MMTF fields as JSON, N, C-alpha, C and O atoms, coordinates in Angstrom:
{
  "mmtfVersion": "1.0.0",
  "mmtfProducer": "UNKNOWN",
  "numBonds": 491,
  "numAtoms": 492,
  "numGroups": 123,
  "numChains": 1,
  "numModels": 1,
  "chainsPerModel": [1],
  "groupsPerChain": [123],
  "chainIdList": ["A"],
  "bondAtomList": [4, 2, 8, 6, 12, 10, 16, 14, 20, 18, 24, 22, 28, 26, 32, 30, 36, 34, 40, 38, 44, 42, 48, 46, 52, 50, 56, 54, 60, 58, 64, 62, 68, 66, 72, 70, 76, 74, 80, 78, 84, 82, 88, 86, 92, 90, 96, 94, 100, 98, 104, 102, 108, 106, 112, 110, 116, 114, 120, 118, 124, 122, 128, 126, 132, 130, 136, 134, 140, 138, 144, 142, 148, 146, 152, 150, 156, 154, 160, 158, 164, 162, 168, 166, 172, 170, 176, 174, 180, 178, 184, 182, 188, 186, 192, 190, 196, 194, 200, 198, 204, 202, 208, 206, 212, 210, 216, 214, 220, 218, 224, 222, 228, 226, 232, 230, 236, 234, 240, 238, 244, 242, 248, 246, 252, 250, 256, 254, 260, 258, 264, 262, 268, 266, 272, 270, 276, 274, 280, 278, 284, 282, 288, 286, 292, 290, 296, 294, 300, 298, 304, 302, 308, 306, 312, 310, 316, 314, 320, 318, 324, 322, 328, 326, 332, 330, 336, 334, 340, 338, 344, 342, 348, 346, 352, 350, 356, 354, 360, 358, 364, 362, 368, 366, 372, 370, 376, 374, 380, 378, 384, 382, 388, 386, 392, 390, 396, 394, 400, 398, 404, 402, 408, 406, 412, 410, 416, 414, 420, 418, 424, 422, 428, 426, 432, 430, 436, 434, 440, 438, 444, 442, 448, 446, 452, 450, 456, 454, 460, 458, 464, 462, 468, 466, 472, 470, 476, 474, 480, 478, 484, 482, 488, 486],
  "bondOrderList": [1, 1, 1, 1, 1, 1, 1, 1, 1, 1, 1, 1, 1, 1, 1, 1, 1, 1, 1, 1, 1, 1, 1, 1, 1, 1, 1, 1, 1, 1, 1, 1, 1, 1, 1, 1, 1, 1, 1, 1, 1, 1, 1, 1, 1, 1, 1, 1, 1, 1, 1, 1, 1, 1, 1, 1, 1, 1, 1, 1, 1, 1, 1, 1, 1, 1, 1, 1, 1, 1, 1, 1, 1, 1, 1, 1, 1, 1, 1, 1, 1, 1, 1, 1, 1, 1, 1, 1, 1, 1, 1, 1, 1, 1, 1, 1, 1, 1, 1, 1, 1, 1, 1, 1, 1, 1, 1, 1, 1, 1, 1, 1, 1, 1, 1, 1, 1, 1, 1, 1, 1, 1],
  "groupList": [{"groupName": "MET", "atomNameList": ["N", "CA", "C", "O"], "elementList": ["N", "C", "C", "O"], "formalChargeList": [0, 0, 0, 0], "bondAtomList": [1, 0, 2, 1, 3, 2], "bondOrderList": [1, 1, 2], "singleLetterCode": "M", "chemCompType": "L-PEPTIDE LINKING"}, {"groupName": "SER", "atomNameList": ["N", "CA", "C", "O"], "elementList": ["N", "C", "C", "O"], "formalChargeList": [0, 0, 0, 0], "bondAtomList": [1, 0, 2, 1, 3, 2], "bondOrderList": [1, 1, 2], "singleLetterCode": "S", "chemCompType": "L-PEPTIDE LINKING"}, {"groupName": "LEU", "atomNameList": ["N", "CA", "C", "O"], "elementList": ["N", "C", "C", "O"], "formalChargeList": [0, 0, 0, 0], "bondAtomList": [1, 0, 2, 1, 3, 2], "bondOrderList": [1, 1, 2], "singleLetterCode": "L", "chemCompType": "L-PEPTIDE LINKING"}, {"groupName": "CYS", "atomNameList": ["N", "CA", "C", "O"], "elementList": ["N", "C", "C", "O"], "formalChargeList": [0, 0, 0, 0], "bondAtomList": [1, 0, 2, 1, 3, 2], "bondOrderList": [1, 1, 2], "singleLetterCode": "C", "chemCompType": "L-PEPTIDE LINKING"}, {"groupName": "ALA", "atomNameList": ["N", "CA", "C", "O"], "elementList": ["N", "C", "C", "O"], "formalChargeList": [0, 0, 0, 0], "bondAtomList": [1, 0, 2, 1, 3, 2], "bondOrderList": [1, 1, 2], "singleLetterCode": "A", "chemCompType": "L-PEPTIDE LINKING"}, {"groupName": "THR", "atomNameList": ["N", "CA", "C", "O"], "elementList": ["N", "C", "C", "O"], "formalChargeList": [0, 0, 0, 0], "bondAtomList": [1, 0, 2, 1, 3, 2], "bondOrderList": [1, 1, 2], "singleLetterCode": "T", "chemCompType": "L-PEPTIDE LINKING"}, {"groupName": "GLY", "atomNameList": ["N", "CA", "C", "O"], "elementList": ["N", "C", "C", "O"], "formalChargeList": [0, 0, 0, 0], "bondAtomList": [1, 0, 2, 1, 3, 2], "bondOrderList": [1, 1, 2], "singleLetterCode": "G", "chemCompType": "PEPTIDE LINKING"}, {"groupName": "VAL", "atomNameList": ["N", "CA", "C", "O"], "elementList": ["N", "C", "C", "O"], "formalChargeList": [0, 0, 0, 0], "bondAtomList": [1, 0, 2, 1, 3, 2], "bondOrderList": [1, 1, 2], "singleLetterCode": "V", "chemCompType": "L-PEPTIDE LINKING"}, {"groupName": "LYS", "atomNameList": ["N", "CA", "C", "O"], "elementList": ["N", "C", "C", "O"], "formalChargeList": [0, 0, 0, 0], "bondAtomList": [1, 0, 2, 1, 3, 2], "bondOrderList": [1, 1, 2], "singleLetterCode": "K", "chemCompType": "L-PEPTIDE LINKING"}, {"groupName": "PHE", "atomNameList": ["N", "CA", "C", "O"], "elementList": ["N", "C", "C", "O"], "formalChargeList": [0, 0, 0, 0], "bondAtomList": [1, 0, 2, 1, 3, 2], "bondOrderList": [1, 1, 2], "singleLetterCode": "F", "chemCompType": "L-PEPTIDE LINKING"}, {"groupName": "TRP", "atomNameList": ["N", "CA", "C", "O"], "elementList": ["N", "C", "C", "O"], "formalChargeList": [0, 0, 0, 0], "bondAtomList": [1, 0, 2, 1, 3, 2], "bondOrderList": [1, 1, 2], "singleLetterCode": "W", "chemCompType": "L-PEPTIDE LINKING"}, {"groupName": "HIS", "atomNameList": ["N", "CA", "C", "O"], "elementList": ["N", "C", "C", "O"], "formalChargeList": [0, 0, 0, 0], "bondAtomList": [1, 0, 2, 1, 3, 2], "bondOrderList": [1, 1, 2], "singleLetterCode": "H", "chemCompType": "L-PEPTIDE LINKING"}, {"groupName": "GLU", "atomNameList": ["N", "CA", "C", "O"], "elementList": ["N", "C", "C", "O"], "formalChargeList": [0, 0, 0, 0], "bondAtomList": [1, 0, 2, 1, 3, 2], "bondOrderList": [1, 1, 2], "singleLetterCode": "E", "chemCompType": "L-PEPTIDE LINKING"}, {"groupName": "GLN", "atomNameList": ["N", "CA", "C", "O"], "elementList": ["N", "C", "C", "O"], "formalChargeList": [0, 0, 0, 0], "bondAtomList": [1, 0, 2, 1, 3, 2], "bondOrderList": [1, 1, 2], "singleLetterCode": "Q", "chemCompType": "L-PEPTIDE LINKING"}, {"groupName": "ASP", "atomNameList": ["N", "CA", "C", "O"], "elementList": ["N", "C", "C", "O"], "formalChargeList": [0, 0, 0, 0], "bondAtomList": [1, 0, 2, 1, 3, 2], "bondOrderList": [1, 1, 2], "singleLetterCode": "D", "chemCompType": "L-PEPTIDE LINKING"}, {"groupName": "ARG", "atomNameList": ["N", "CA", "C", "O"], "elementList": ["N", "C", "C", "O"], "formalChargeList": [0, 0, 0, 0], "bondAtomList": [1, 0, 2, 1, 3, 2], "bondOrderList": [1, 1, 2], "singleLetterCode": "R", "chemCompType": "L-PEPTIDE LINKING"}, {"groupName": "PRO", "atomNameList": ["N", "CA", "C", "O"], "elementList": ["N", "C", "C", "O"], "formalChargeList": [0, 0, 0, 0], "bondAtomList": [1, 0, 2, 1, 3, 2], "bondOrderList": [1, 1, 2], "singleLetterCode": "P", "chemCompType": "L-PEPTIDE LINKING"}, {"groupName": "TYR", "atomNameList": ["N", "CA", "C", "O"], "elementList": ["N", "C", "C", "O"], "formalChargeList": [0, 0, 0, 0], "bondAtomList": [1, 0, 2, 1, 3, 2], "bondOrderList": [1, 1, 2], "singleLetterCode": "Y", "chemCompType": "L-PEPTIDE LINKING"}, {"groupName": "ILE", "atomNameList": ["N", "CA", "C", "O"], "elementList": ["N", "C", "C", "O"], "formalChargeList": [0, 0, 0, 0], "bondAtomList": [1, 0, 2, 1, 3, 2], "bondOrderList": [1, 1, 2], "singleLetterCode": "I", "chemCompType": "L-PEPTIDE LINKING"}, {"groupName": "ASN", "atomNameList": ["N", "CA", "C", "O"], "elementList": ["N", "C", "C", "O"], "formalChargeList": [0, 0, 0, 0], "bondAtomList": [1, 0, 2, 1, 3, 2], "bondOrderList": [1, 1, 2], "singleLetterCode": "N", "chemCompType": "L-PEPTIDE LINKING"}],
  "groupTypeList": [0, 1, 2, 3, 2, 4, 5, 1, 6, 7, 7, 8, 4, 2, 4, 2, 4, 6, 9, 5, 2, 4, 10, 5, 11, 1, 7, 12, 8, 5, 4, 10, 13, 12, 14, 10, 15, 7, 5, 4, 14, 6, 2, 13, 2, 7, 13, 4, 15, 7, 8, 6, 1, 6, 4, 6, 0, 12, 16, 16, 16, 12, 4, 15, 2, 7, 14, 6, 10, 17, 13, 10, 1, 7, 14, 15, 12, 16, 2, 1, 15, 18, 7, 2, 4, 19, 1, 6, 4, 4, 6, 12, 10, 15, 18, 3, 11, 14, 6, 13, 3, 15, 5, 18, 1, 12, 18, 7, 6, 11, 14, 18, 6, 4, 5, 18, 5, 0, 1, 4, 3, 19, 12],
  "groupIdList": [1, 2, 3, 4, 5, 6, 7, 8, 9, 10, 11, 12, 13, 14, 15, 16, 17, 18, 19, 20, 21, 22, 23, 24, 25, 26, 27, 28, 29, 30, 31, 32, 33, 34, 35, 36, 37, 38, 39, 40, 41, 42, 43, 44, 45, 46, 47, 48, 49, 50, 51, 52, 53, 54, 55, 56, 57, 58, 59, 60, 61, 62, 63, 64, 65, 66, 67, 68, 69, 70, 71, 72, 73, 74, 75, 76, 77, 78, 79, 80, 81, 82, 83, 84, 85, 86, 87, 88, 89, 90, 91, 92, 93, 94, 95, 96, 97, 98, 99, 100, 101, 102, 103, 104, 105, 106, 107, 108, 109, 110, 111, 112, 113, 114, 115, 116, 117, 118, 119, 120, 121, 122, 123],
  "secStructList": [7, 3, 3, 3, 3, 3, 3, 6, 6, 3, 3, 3, 3, 3, 3, 7, 1, 3, 3, 3, 3, 3, 3, 3, 7, 6, 6, 6, 7, 7, 3, 3, 3, 3, 3, 3, 3, 3, 3, 6, 6, 3, 3, 3, 3, 3, 3, 3, 3, 3, 1, 1, 7, 7, 6, 6, 7, 7, 7, 7, 6, 6, 7, 3, 3, 3, 6, 6, 3, 3, 3, 3, 3, 7, 7, 7, 7, 7, 5, 1, 7, 3, 3, 3, 3, 7, 7, 1, 1, 1, 7, 7, 7, 3, 3, 3, 3, 6, 6, 3, 3, 3, 3, 2, 2, 2, 2, 6, 6, 1, 7, 7, 7, 1, 3, 3, 3, 3, 3, 3, 7, 7, 7],
  "xCoordList": [-5.08, -5.747, -6.834, -6.747, -7.852, -8.926, -9.264, -9.046, -10.011, -10.255, -11.586, -12.097, -12.447, -13.934, -14.177, -13.564, -15.303, -15.991, -17.157, -18.026, -17.312, -19.053, -19.416, -18.717, -20.896, -21.466, -22.988, -23.292, -24.015, -25.419, -25.792, -26.645, -25.073, -25.651, -25.245, -25.637, -24.264, -23.711, -22.171, -21.438, -21.684, -20.288, -19.915, -20.724, -18.783, -18.113, -17.08, -16.528, -16.356, -15.087, -14.535, -15.223, -13.322, -12.508, -11.054, -10.183, -10.908, -9.641, -8.543, -8.5, -7.792, -6.753, -5.709, -5.995, -4.572, -3.549, -3.17, -2.869, -3.268, -2.894, -3.993, -4.84, -4.225, -5.06, -4.633, -3.987, -5.362, -5.28, -6.412, -7.429, -6.57, -7.695, -7.611, -6.552, -8.782, -8.562, -9.746, -10.722, -9.735, -10.734, -10.326, -9.139, -11.176, -11.064, -11.333, -12.275, -10.567, -10.479, -11.499, -11.534, -12.641, -13.768, -13.816, -14.833, -12.799, -12.441, -11.719, -12.231, -10.523, -9.602, -9.921, -9.346, -10.872, -10.593, -9.774, -9.712, -8.924, -7.499, -7.545, -8.488, -6.961, -7.082, -5.878, -4.871, -6.132, -5.516, -5.547, -6.557, -4.439, -4.458, -3.15, -1.98, -4.058, -3.149, -3.207, -4.241, -1.862, -1.58, -1.418, -0.704, -2.348, -2.295, -2.17, -2.54, -1.548, -1.416, -2.235, -2.244, -3.067, -4.086, -3.033, -2.615, -2.911, -1.909, -2.598, -3.632, -2.065, -2.259, -2.876, -3.901, -1.952, -1.88, -3.176, -3.235, -3.806, -4.618, -4.457, -4.24, -4.55, -4.59, -3.043, -2.917, -2.137, -0.924, -0.804, -0.76, -0.769, -0.33, 0.616, 1.208, 1.325, 2.655, 3.183, 4.273, 2.468, 2.339, 1.446, 0.287, 1.699, 0.579, 0.99, 2.036, 0.023, -0.118, -0.966, -2.115, -0.798, -1.639, -1.165, -0.073, -2.069, -1.669, -1.843, -2.666, -1.204, -1.179, -1.052, -0.733, -1.283, -1.291, -2.236, -2.387, -3.035, -3.662, -4.307, -3.68, -5.612, -6.148, -6.255, -6.881, -5.742, -5.67, -4.958, -5.397, -4.052, -3.546, -2.243, -1.813, -1.573, 0.044, 0.977, 1.311, 1.387, 2.372, 3.613, 4.239, 3.961, 5.018, 6.298, 6.385, 7.381, 8.648, 9.327, 10.032, 9.116, 9.93, 9.21, 9.665, 7.995, 7.346, 8.336, 8.872, 8.333, 8.887, 8.054, 7.031, 7.9, 7.335, 7.614, 8.58, 6.911, 7.071, 5.696, 4.591, 6.081, 4.918, 3.765, 2.692, 3.979, 2.863, 1.9, 0.756, 2.635, 2.159, 3.299, 4.438, 2.899, 3.807, 3.591, 2.538, 4.541, 4.118, 5.601, 6.629, 5.232, 5.971, 5.522, 4.352, 6.388, 6.288, 5.81, 6.171, 4.903, 4.604, 5.041, 5.028, 5.607, 5.861, 5.199, 5.643, 3.982, 3.291, 2.682, 2.585, 2.28, 1.72, 0.332, -0.346, 0.061, -1.067, -2.499, -2.638, -3.284, -4.459, -5.409, -5.28, -6.489, -7.127, -8.637, -9.513, -8.423, -9.838, -9.83, -9.419, -10.255, -10.718, -11.792, -12.582, -12.124, -13.951, -13.852, -13.379, -14.311, -14.288, -15.544, -16.553, -15.595, -16.983, -17.029, -16.184, -18.352, -18.76, -19.66, -20.81, -19.176, -19.611, -20.568, -21.432, -20.155, -20.728, -20.483, -21.361, -19.753, -19.131, -18.045, -17.745, -17.589, -16.403, -16.509, -15.514, -17.777, -17.958, -17.345, -17.103, -17.2, -17.038, -15.661, -14.782, -15.595, -14.097, -14.302, -15.418, -12.957, -12.658, -11.41, -10.381, -11.706, -10.827, -10.257, -10.958, -8.936, -8.224, -7.295, -6.532, -7.457, -6.517, -6.59, -7.565, -5.048, -4.935, -5.015, -4.979, -5.14, -5.427, -6.841, -7.022, -7.612, -8.904, -9.452, -9.088, -10.318, -10.869, -12.581, -13.213, -13.116, -14.466, -14.76, -13.968, -15.986, -16.581, -16.917, -17.299, -16.907, -17.514, -18.95, -19.412, -19.697, -21.095, -21.397, -22.582, -20.418, -20.564, -20.016, -20.474, -19.035, -18.338, -19.558, -19.814, -20.365, -21.249, -22.414, -23.18, -22.643, -24.23, -25.135, -26.256, -24.935, -25.89, -25.233, -24.042, -26.219, -25.496, -25.165, -25.815, -24.197, -23.478, -23.973, -24.611, -23.777, -24.155, -23.486, -23.145, -23.225, -22.517, -21.317, -20.35, -21.137, -19.639, -19.305, -20.183, -17.964, -17.634, -16.668, -15.873, -16.706, -15.685, -14.594, -15.011, -13.465, -12.576, -11.692, -11.038, -11.473, -10.596, -10.202, -10.89, -9.066, -8.741, -9.8, -10.307, -10.428, -11.436, -10.711, -9.498, -11.607, -10.96, -11.224, -12.327, -10.399, -10.656, -10.377, -10.524],
  "yCoordList": [-16.413, -15.17, -14.776, -15.084, -14.042, -13.668, -12.284, -11.797, -11.547, -10.133, -10.313, -11.386, -9.289, -9.517, -8.278, -7.286, -8.337, -6.834, -6.768, -7.585, -5.951, -5.44, -4.007, -3.003, -4.276, -3.384, -3.698, -4.889, -2.68, -2.801, -4.346, -5.158, -4.434, -5.779, -6.918, -7.901, -7.042, -8.091, -8.313, -7.324, -9.49, -9.933, -10.608, -11.333, -10.387, -11.432, -11.302, -10.206, -12.789, -13.226, -13.386, -13.795, -13.069, -13.075, -14.007, -13.5, -15.146, -16.204, -15.423, -15.712, -14.572, -13.904, -13.382, -13.01, -13.367, -13.029, -11.416, -10.63, -11.159, -9.654, -8.887, -9.711, -7.988, -7.5, -5.641, -4.939, -5.294, -4.011, -3.234, -3.634, -2.369, -1.526, -0.369, 0.22, -0.158, 1.132, 1.474, 0.746, 2.811, 3.84, 4.976, 5.148, 5.703, 7.037, 8.296, 8.22, 9.187, 10.447, 11.156, 11.609, 11.404, 12.083, 13.495, 13.738, 14.47, 15.637, 15.542, 15.948, 15.06, 15.436, 13.848, 13.788, 12.842, 11.751, 11.289, 10.986, 11.181, 10.144, 8.83, 8.51, 8.006, 6.693, 6.724, 7.386, 5.68, 5.865, 4.024, 3.496, 3.554, 2.112, 1.893, 2.265, 1.117, 0.555, -0.687, -1.347, -1.194, -2.944, -2.851, -2.045, -3.991, -4.332, -5.86, -6.694, -6.155, -7.406, -7.537, -6.717, -8.849, -9.035, -10.333, -11.431, -9.627, -10.492, -10.515, -9.859, -11.347, -11.855, -10.581, -10.555, -9.438, -8.067, -7.095, -5.887, -7.457, -6.39, -6.162, -7.05, -5.192, -4.898, -4.014, -2.906, -4.544, -3.822, -2.905, -3.574, -1.799, -1.172, -1.38, -1.696, -1.313, -1.841, -0.796, -0.254, -0.561, 0.129, 1.42, 1.283, 2.44, 3.086, 3.886, 4.525, 3.959, 4.561, 5.535, 5.325, 6.633, 7.466, 7.953, 8.493, 7.72, 8.376, 9.839, 10.097, 10.718, 11.999, 12.515, 11.703, 13.798, 14.494, 15.518, 16.089, 15.95, 17.313, 17.403, 16.992, 17.946, 18.282, 17.175, 16.141, 17.345, 16.418, 14.982, 13.976, 14.763, 13.492, 13.63, 12.875, 14.92, 14.98, 13.928, 13.914, 13.026, 12.338, 12.597, 13.653, 11.614, 12.112, 12.309, 12.002, 12.982, 13.521, 12.111, 12.164, 10.805, 9.653, 8.924, 7.832, 9.492, 8.607, 8.9, 9.941, 7.68, 7.531, 7.656, 7.041, 8.298, 8.01, 6.574, 6.423, 5.736, 4.297, 3.98, 3.788, 3.974, 3.771, 4.479, 3.966, 6.072, 6.857, 6.756, 7.196, 6.109, 6.302, 6.6, 6.186, 7.437, 8.072, 6.588, 6.003, 6.344, 4.947, 5.142, 5.765, 4.302, 5.011, 3.614, 3.443, 2.985, 2.277, 3.047, 4.194, 2.206, 2.451, 1.746, 0.517, 2.569, 1.766, 2.288, 3.333, 1.687, 1.828, 0.511, -0.578, 0.817, -0.268, -0.672, 0.079, -2.327, -2.467, -1.719, -1.292, -1.842, -1.321, -2.307, -3.383, -2.315, -3.46, -3.364, -4.19, -2.145, -2.052, -0.863, 0.188, -0.88, 0.306, 0.728, -0.079, 1.797, 2.256, 3.216, 4.339, 2.785, 3.633, 4.198, 3.532, 5.45, 6.376, 6.338, 6.732, 5.702, 5.862, 6.991, 7.026, 7.961, 8.984, 9.252, 10.119, 8.229, 7.944, 9.057, 9.246, 9.809, 11.043, 10.474, 11.146, 9.298, 8.73, 7.152, 6.484, 6.644, 5.032, 4.572, 5.326, 3.244, 2.392, 1.794, 1.539, 1.614, 0.915, -0.219, -0.681, -0.837, -1.942, -2.579, -1.961, -4.151, -4.952, -5.879, -6.646, -5.68, -6.474, -7.514, -7.39, -8.705, -9.592, -10.724, -11.117, -11.163, -12.077, -11.72, -12.632, -10.376, -9.664, -9.357, -8.953, -9.502, -9.305, -8.145, -8.157, -7.175, -6.299, -6.42, -6.6, -6.319, -6.546, -5.344, -5.075, -4.598, -3.56, -4.1, -5.266, -3.664, -4.262, -4.624, -5.619, -3.917, -4.674, -5.437, -5.729, -5.95, -7.13, -8.194, -9.336, -7.749, -8.905, -9.508, -10.712, -8.5, -8.634, -9.057, -9.427, -9.002, -9.113, -8.455, -8.956, -6.844, -6.122, -4.675, -4.476, -3.666, -2.24, -2.069, -2.56, -1.404, -1.201, 0.058, 0.911, 0.25, 1.221, 2.584, 2.927, 3.438, 4.71, 4.279, 5.027, 3.138, 2.783, 1.564, 0.771, 1.068, -0.423, -0.475, 0.446, -1.377, -1.765, -3.028, -4.079, -2.748, -3.651, -4.274, -3.373, -5.442, -6.005, -7.652, -8.467, -7.744, -9.426, -10.03, -9.592, -11.002, -12.121, -12.543, -12.509, -12.887, -13.66, -15.256, -15.77, -15.757, -17.198, -18.102, -19.316],
  "zCoordList": [-14.895, -14.199, -15.36, -16.549, -14.749, -15.435, -14.991, -13.882, -16.354, -16.226, -15.835, -16.158, -15.044, -14.652, -14.97, -14.576, -15.868, -16.228, -15.755, -16.059, -15.081, -14.318, -14.847, -14.986, -15.122, -16.015, -15.535, -15.469, -15.179, -15.349, -14.484, -14.841, -13.522, -12.922, -13.241, -12.613, -14.416, -15.153, -14.732, -14.736, -14.391, -14.095, -15.421, -16.0, -15.859, -17.194, -16.943, -16.847, -16.706, -16.546, -17.909, -18.844, -18.013, -19.346, -19.019, -18.312, -19.487, -19.054, -20.022, -21.217, -19.544, -19.953, -18.997, -17.859, -19.463, -18.598, -18.787, -17.889, -20.174, -20.683, -21.47, -21.816, -21.772, -22.79, -22.895, -22.118, -24.276, -24.708, -24.333, -24.899, -23.657, -23.575, -25.011, -25.226, -25.876, -26.546, -26.61, -26.429, -26.922, -27.113, -27.916, -28.193, -28.278, -29.3, -28.088, -27.3, -28.09, -27.285, -27.663, -28.807, -26.646, -26.851, -27.561, -28.211, -27.501, -27.986, -29.046, -30.09, -29.084, -30.116, -31.447, -32.534, -30.966, -31.816, -32.402, -33.593, -31.427, -31.276, -31.116, -30.393, -31.467, -30.589, -29.792, -30.044, -28.463, -27.886, -27.011, -26.547, -27.025, -26.243, -24.945, -24.852, -24.095, -22.834, -22.801, -22.896, -22.635, -22.578, -21.09, -20.493, -20.455, -19.151, -18.949, -19.775, -17.634, -17.38, -16.168, -15.25, -16.234, -14.859, -14.015, -14.385, -12.886, -11.697, -10.667, -10.535, -9.72, -8.336, -7.625, -6.944, -7.957, -6.801, -8.032, -7.803, -8.835, -9.542, -10.991, -11.815, -11.179, -13.025, -13.182, -12.659, -13.815, -13.971, -15.525, -16.557, -15.592, -16.932, -16.979, -15.947, -18.294, -18.954, -19.772, -19.584, -20.582, -21.996, -22.255, -21.862, -22.738, -23.484, -24.396, -24.285, -25.656, -26.778, -27.155, -26.767, -27.84, -28.335, -29.706, -29.889, -30.642, -32.101, -32.507, -33.386, -31.995, -32.11, -30.613, -29.745, -30.299, -29.068, -29.083, -30.163, -27.953, -28.146, -26.828, -25.852, -26.669, -25.458, -24.246, -24.48, -23.14, -22.121, -22.729, -22.172, -23.658, -23.841, -24.573, -25.444, -23.99, -24.391, -23.816, -22.631, -24.749, -24.249, -23.256, -23.349, -22.3, -21.32, -22.301, -23.49, -21.353, -22.246, -22.772, -23.779, -22.078, -22.304, -23.467, -23.808, -24.186, -25.071, -26.454, -26.835, -26.959, -28.581, -29.657, -29.354, -31.164, -31.994, -32.655, -33.404, -32.412, -33.254, -34.041, -33.533, -35.565, -36.214, -36.306, -36.624, -35.948, -35.917, -34.511, -34.39, -33.583, -32.29, -31.461, -31.679, -30.364, -29.141, -28.248, -27.994, -28.001, -26.961, -25.883, -26.15, -24.506, -23.736, -22.41, -22.069, -21.985, -20.873, -19.46, -19.196, -18.552, -17.085, -16.339, -16.407, -15.311, -14.015, -12.998, -12.522, -12.427, -11.405, -10.737, -11.302, -9.399, -8.713, -9.525, -10.226, -9.181, -9.873, -8.931, -7.785, -10.003, -9.449, -8.913, -9.497, -7.833, -7.54, -8.685, -8.939, -9.097, -9.906, -10.784, -10.292, -12.105, -12.774, -13.058, -13.548, -12.91, -13.327, -14.467, -14.291, -15.703, -16.882, -17.014, -16.783, -17.389, -18.005, -19.284, -20.087, -19.525, -20.83, -21.226, -20.789, -22.069, -22.205, -23.433, -23.555, -24.338, -25.597, -26.242, -27.083, -26.229, -26.985, -28.179, -29.167, -27.935, -28.787, -29.12, -29.403, -29.06, -29.345, -27.784, -26.842, -27.84, -26.798, -26.446, -27.269, -25.163, -24.792, -25.481, -25.722, -25.912, -26.558, -25.818, -25.548, -25.48, -25.089, -26.307, -26.967, -26.473, -27.335, -26.846, -25.888, -27.714, -27.132, -28.295, -28.935, -28.358, -29.528, -30.733, -31.559, -31.21, -32.192, -32.686, -33.835, -32.024, -31.866, -30.831, -29.655, -31.325, -30.449, -30.421, -31.463, -29.332, -29.112, -28.123, -27.22, -28.338, -27.328, -26.158, -26.259, -25.102, -23.802, -24.092, -23.533, -24.907, -25.052, -25.953, -26.114, -26.761, -27.427, -26.312, -26.267, -25.444, -24.496, -23.676, -23.709, -22.869, -22.017, -22.152, -21.263, -23.656, -24.648, -24.448, -24.523, -24.061, -23.973, -23.903, -23.663, -24.156, -23.949, -22.589, -21.666, -22.468, -21.457, -20.565, -21.184, -19.337, -18.607, -18.652, -19.783, -17.662, -17.803, -17.133, -17.281, -16.358, -16.134, -16.21, -16.549, -15.922, -16.274, -15.166, -14.98, -14.529, -13.571, -14.196, -14.684, -14.09, -14.555, -13.376, -12.851, -12.825, -11.855, -12.331, -12.946, -11.879, -11.456, -11.145, -10.112, -11.706, -10.898, -9.398, -9.188, -8.558, -7.508, -7.685, -7.496, -7.961, -8.39, -7.289, -7.435]
}
């Protein structure tokens, strides 16, 4: 499977079956991470982590504190696409895979627009 990123008229395909989406909360300035799988049915959120809690980012009751991160498993249907808004208030979204993280701008090769759409590529 591949992950497709679409922004500012550019579509970039990344050959990977799983990735971590990472960002910094714009108000609390706290790290947030989500682990995703790319499947034939869409993008499947598997686990989420937040480094603390605060406005709009309270971990759910089932979250457990592990190495300074509140983390929890997620059981939801896959999504056909995810639209990310780029507020510019807390840095850029990052895609992490095999221990390496890159901003979406680095991945697509130019500054991103106001939104980024992620989906499983039609192969």
